[in-house]
C-alpha positions in Angstrom: 0.0 0.0 0.0 1.3 3.4 -0.9 1.9 5.9 1.9 -0.9 8.1 0.6 -3.3 5.1 0.7 -2.1 4.3 4.2 -2.8 7.8 5.4 -6.3 7.7 3.9 -7.0 4.3 5.5 -5.8 5.6 8.8 -8.1 8.6 8.7 -11.0 6.5 7.4 -10.6 4.0 10.3 -10.2 6.9 12.8 -13.4 8.4 11.5 -15.2 5.1 12.0 -13.9 4.9 15.6 -15.1 8.5 16.2 -18.6 7.7 14.9 -18.7 4.4 16.9 -17.5 6.2 20.1 -20.1 8.9 19.6 -22.9 6.4 19.1 -21.7 4.3 22.0 -21.6 7.4 24.2 -25.1 8.3 23.2 -26.4 4.9 24.1 -24.6 5.1 27.5 -26.0 8.6 28.1 -29.5 7.3 27.4 -29.0 4.4 29.8 -27.7 6.7 32.4 -30.6 9.1 31.9 -33.1 6.2 32.3 -31.3 5.0 35.5 -31.5 8.5 36.9 -35.2 8.7 36.1 -35.7 5.3 37.8 -33.9 6.5 40.9 -35.7 9.8 41.1 -39.2 9.0 39.9 -42.1 6.7 40.7 -44.9 5.8 38.2 -47.9 4.5 40.1 -51.6 3.8 39.6 -53.6 6.7 40.9 -55.4 6.4 44.3 -58.8 8.0 44.9 -57.4 10.3 47.5 -55.2 11.8 44.7 -58.1 12.7 42.4 -58.3 16.3 43.7 -54.6 17.0 43.2 -54.5 15.5 39.8 -57.7 17.4 38.8 -55.9 20.6 39.7 -52.8 19.6 37.6 -55.0 18.8 34.6 -57.0 22.0 34.9 -54.0 24.2 35.1 -52.5 22.4 32.0 -55.6 22.4 29.8 -57.3 25.7 30.7 -55.7 27.4 27.6 -56.6 24.4 25.3 -59.0 25.7 22.6 -60.9 22.4 22.6 -62.2 22.9 26.2 -63.1 26.5 25.5 -65.7 25.2 23.1 -67.4 23.3 25.9 -67.6 26.2 28.3 -68.5 29.2 26.3 -68.8 31.4 29.4 -65.1 32.1 30.1 -65.9 32.9 33.7 -67.1 29.4 34.2 -64.1 27.7 32.4 -61.9 26.9 35.3 -64.7 25.7 37.6 -66.1 23.7 34.7 -62.8 22.0 34.0 -62.3 21.2 37.6 -65.7 19.4 37.6 -65.0 17.8 34.2 -61.5 16.3 35.1 -62.6 15.1 38.5 -65.6 13.4 37.0 -63.4 11.9 34.2 -61.0 10.5 36.8 -63.8 8.9 38.7 -65.5 7.3 35.7 -62.2 6.2 34.0 -61.0 4.5 37.1 -64.3 3.2 38.5 -63.9 -0.4 37.6 -60.2 -0.6 36.6 -57.4 1.8 37.4 -56.3 3.3 34.1 -54.7 6.6 35.2 -51.1 6.7 36.4 -49.3 9.4 38.3 -45.7 10.4 38.0 -44.1 11.2 41.4 -40.9 12.6 42.7 -39.6 9.6 44.7 -38.1 11.3 47.7 -41.0 13.7 48.4 -43.9 11.7 46.9 -45.1 14.9 45.1 -47.2 14.3 42.0 -45.6 16.0 39.0 -47.4 14.5 36.2 -50.1 12.1 35.0 -51.4 10.1 32.0 -54.2 7.7 31.2 -54.3 4.8 28.8 -57.8 3.7 27.8 -58.1 0.1 26.5 -59.5 -0.8 23.1 -62.9 -1.8 24.5 -63.3 1.6 26.0 -64.9 2.4 29.4 -68.2 0.9 30.5 -70.3 3.8 31.6 -73.4 3.4 33.7 -76.2 5.8 34.6 -75.2 5.4 38.3 -71.7 6.7 37.5 -73.1 9.9 36.1 -75.4 10.3 39.1 -72.5 9.8 41.4 -70.4 12.5 39.7 -73.3 14.9 40.1 -74.7 15.5 36.6 -77.9 17.1 37.9 -75.8 19.6 39.9 -73.6 20.2 36.8 -76.7 21.1 34.7 -78.0 23.4 37.4 -74.6 25.2 37.7 -73.6 25.3 34.0 -76.7 24.5 32.0 -77.5 21.7 29.6 -75.6 23.2 26.6 -72.0 22.6 28.1 -73.1 19.0 28.9 -74.3 18.4 25.4 -71.2 20.0 23.9 -68.9 17.9 26.1 -70.5 14.6 25.2 -70.9 15.4 21.5 -67.4 16.8 21.0 -65.8 13.8 22.8 -67.8 11.4 20.6 -66.9 13.3 17.4 -63.2 13.5 18.2 -63.1 9.7 18.7 -64.8 9.2 15.4 -62.2 11.3 13.7 -59.3 9.5 15.3 -60.9 6.1 14.5 -61.2 7.2 10.9 -57.5 8.3 10.8 -56.2 5.1 12.4 -58.5 3.0 10.1 -59.5 0.7 13.0 -61.9 0.9 15.8 -59.6 -1.1 18.1 -56.8 0.8 19.6 -55.5 2.0 23.0 -56.1 5.7 23.6 -53.5 7.9 25.4 -55.4 10.5 27.3 -54.8 13.5 29.7 -51.0 13.5 29.5 -49.5 16.2 31.7 -46.1 17.1 33.3 -46.3 20.1 35.5 -44.7 23.2 33.9 -41.7 23.5 36.3 -40.8 19.9 35.6 -40.9 20.0 31.8 -37.7 19.9 29.7 -36.1 17.3 31.9 -37.1 14.2 29.9 -39.7 13.1 32.5 -42.6 13.0 30.1 -40.6 11.0 27.5 -39.4 8.5 30.2 -42.9 8.1 31.6 -44.6 7.5 28.3 -41.9 5.3 26.9 -42.0 3.2 30.1 -45.7 2.9 29.9 -45.6 1.8 26.2 -42.9 -0.7 26.9 -44.8 -2.1 29.8 -48.0 -2.4 27.7 -46.1 -4.0 24.8 -44.5 -6.6 27.2 -48.0 -8.0 27.9 -48.2 -9.0 24.2 -51.7 -7.5 23.8 -53.8 -8.6 20.9 -54.3 -5.0 19.9 -51.1 -3.4 18.7 -52.2 0.1 18.1 -52.3 3.2 20.3 -53.7 6.5 19.3 -53.9 10.1 20.6 -55.1 13.5 19.7 -53.3 16.8 20.5 -53.9 20.4 19.7 -50.3 21.6 20.1 -47.7 21.4 17.4 -44.9 21.1 20.1 -46.7 17.9 21.3 -46.4 16.5 17.7 -42.7 17.0 17.9 -42.6 15.4 21.4 -44.6 12.3 20.4 -42.8 11.9 17.1 -39.5 11.6 19.0 -41.1 8.7 20.9 -42.0 6.9 17.6 -45.5 8.1 17.0 -46.6 8.8 13.4 -48.7 11.9 12.6 -51.8 10.6 10.7 -53.4 13.9 9.7 -54.1 17.4 10.9 -56.7 20.1 10.4 -59.5 22.0 11.9 -62.2 20.3 14.0 -65.5 22.1 13.3 -68.2 21.9 16.0 -71.3 24.1 15.3 -69.9 27.6 14.8 -66.6 26.9 16.6 -63.3 25.3 15.5 -59.9 24.3 16.7 -56.8 22.8 15.1 -56.1 19.2 15.9 -53.5 16.4 15.2 -54.2 12.7 15.2 -51.2 10.4 15.9 -50.6 6.7 16.4 -47.9 4.2 17.3 -47.6 0.5 16.8 -46.7 -1.4 20.0 
């Protein structure tokens, strides 16, 4: 081999070692990050005595979401209405099986995030559940129109997601929140990735999970976790509208 060829080969092999070292370091960093999360965080099933705290976290996170402003047209009632809505949802979603998880700081036990995964068969809702969450009181306080909007909009959005996924059997990732002061630390990514891995490890017959989001930054977040954006566009409801993204991942 000529000296020039030797020099080229040396640089080429050196470049490969640099790339390999960088990739290996990146893997080690990911492993270390995961270990740190495991040491600092707990992901547990929600307990009934945590409903109020999680309700407040959800309300603070979603109060600026345009989809919920369609339900409560009276802006003075928005926060109070969302507090009722999320607490009722937590009760109904976890009535027969605990589907909501909370993310906690391990050393303090403080709840810093939450998410819910609804199974493909959905949630069995009974009239007694609605009576227990106080539907009559809701109507007296907010009127019948917000209740109608809430039920119809939820049904319509699920129809749109089902159409996008092209299947009526899928898990649904719902009410995902990490409190503002804890964002940007990889906590949300770790929690959702862990939940997906745990679900996949059960070898479920259904291999699809879907979600909807109204924020473009969430599309970036979920895309990094392996989700595919199916479509996007305005959701029209009566005279109102908001922008929406449908996404899915294969387990």
